[in-house]
N, C-alpha and C positions, 0 to 999 in steps of 0.2 A: 504493499500499499504506500503510495506516494504522500510525502508530506507537502504541504504548502510552504514555500518559502515566506518568511515574514518580510514585509515591506517597511522600510524606515518611515517614520512618522512624518506627516506632511509638515511644511514650514508654518509659521504662525500666521502668516497672511492668507493661507489657503485654508485656514480652519473656520474663518468666518462664514456666516449664512449665505451672504450673496456670492462671495468669492469662491466658496466651496461648489456652488452651482455653476459657475462661469468655467471653472478649470477642471470639472469633473470628467473622469473617464468610465464612471460606472454606468453600465448599460440602462439600468432602471431609471436613473436621473436623466441620461440622454433621451430615453423614449418619453418621459414626461415633458422635457424641453421641446421635442418635436411636436408633441399633441397640443401644449400650451401655445406655441408659436403658430401653429396651424389654426388654432382657436382665433388668434389676432388677425391673421389673414382672412378667416371666415368673415370676422365683423367687417373688415375693409371691403371685401367683395360683396358682403350683404348690403352695405351702404351703396355700393354701385349699382346692385340689383334695385334697391330702393329709388335711386335715381332715374333708372331706366323705366320703373313702374309709374313713377311721377311723371315723366315725359308723355307716357303713352295713356295717362289718365284722361286727357282732354284730346279732342280731335286735332286741334291746331296747338299742341303743347310747345311753349316757348321757353322751357326750363333750360334746355341746351340746344345747340345748333345741330344740323344734320351730321356733319362732320365729326363733331364731338360726341354725338350719339353713337355713331359707328365705333369711334375709339372706346367709350364707355362699355359697350357690349363686347368688345375684344379684350379689354382689361377684366372684365367680369368674367367671362369664360376661361380665360388664361389663369387668372387668380385662383379660381376654383379647382381647376384640374390640377395645376402644377403647385400650388402653394397650399392647398387645403386637402384635397382627397388623397393624393399620393403620400405627402407627408404624414398624414394621420395613420395610414397603413404602415409607413415606415416606422413610426413611433410605436405602434403596437407590435410591430415585429421585433423592434429593439428590445422592447420591454419583456416580451413573452417568450420569444425562442430560446434564449439561453436558459430560462427557468424550465421550459418544456423539455429540453434535452439534458438538463442536469449539469451544464456547464458553469463554471463560476463567474465568467464574463464572455464578452464577444471575443473573436479571434484576434483582431487588431482593435483594441479599444481606443487608441489615439487616432487612428484613421476614422473610426466611428464617431469621434468627437469632431474631428475636422470636418466630416461630412455634414454634420448639424450646423456648424459655424458657417460653412459654405452656402448651405440652404437659407440661412437667416440673413446672410449678407446679399445673396441673390434677391430675396424677397424685398430687402429694404431699397435696393437698386430699382427694382421693378415699380415699387410704390412711388418713389420719389422721382424717378426719371420719366415715368409715363403719365404725365399729367394731360389731361384732355385738352388743355389750351396750348399745350407745347407745338403741336404741329410738326410738319417736316422742317428739318433744319438744314437741309442740303440745298445748294443752288439748283439742282436738278429738280427738286420739289417745287421750287418757286416758278422754275421755268415751265414745268408742266401745267401749273395752275394757271399762268399767264396764256398759254397756248389754248388750254381748255376754254377759258373765258373768251378769247378770240374766235375759236371755232363756234361757240354758242352766238356771238354777235354775227358772225358771217351766216351761220345757218338761218338766222331771224331774217336777215335781208334778203339772202338768196331764196329762202323758203317762201317768202312773200312775192318774188317775182315769178317763181316757178308756179304758185297757185293761181296766179292772174292769167300767166300765159296759157296754162293748162285749161282754163275756162274758156278763154277766148278762141281755142282751137275748135273748129266743128268736130263732131264725132262721126265716124263713118257709119253710113246706113248699113243695117242689116240686111242681108238678103234672104228672103224667105222662099225657098224652093221646097216644093212638096211632090 
């Protein structure tokens, strides 16, 4: 029977309540962190869903613009899938799998902790970088919008000339042969 090697005691700064959670490599604590962080992103994505429903409550909802509405729908869907559903499953697996197989911890506990912190950092970038008012920041995006507005203006002027010219042309008579 193998004996567990004793680990040296943690430094004093790691024994605090908050610091203990921030630097932990315990699979149970990391699972709880995953689930708690997913709960925060659930609240953010839920707010975006509320914004969507508020926009759709009236026929001519003027809560947000059309492009902002599309961005909010995309942010809500992406946030729910990648920052809520998948991390909750990862948190449950982190918490339960070592307990189910009888292991003392995950195979690579530091890598496990790193994966949580990368997830949390990616979620923060997603929340703060993807604001609905940001819009495209590239010159190509601005150029595309300009071209699109020119096309609409050209279509309006050429569409009106087409409609008048098609009305002035006589239609060919149908031949009725029986």
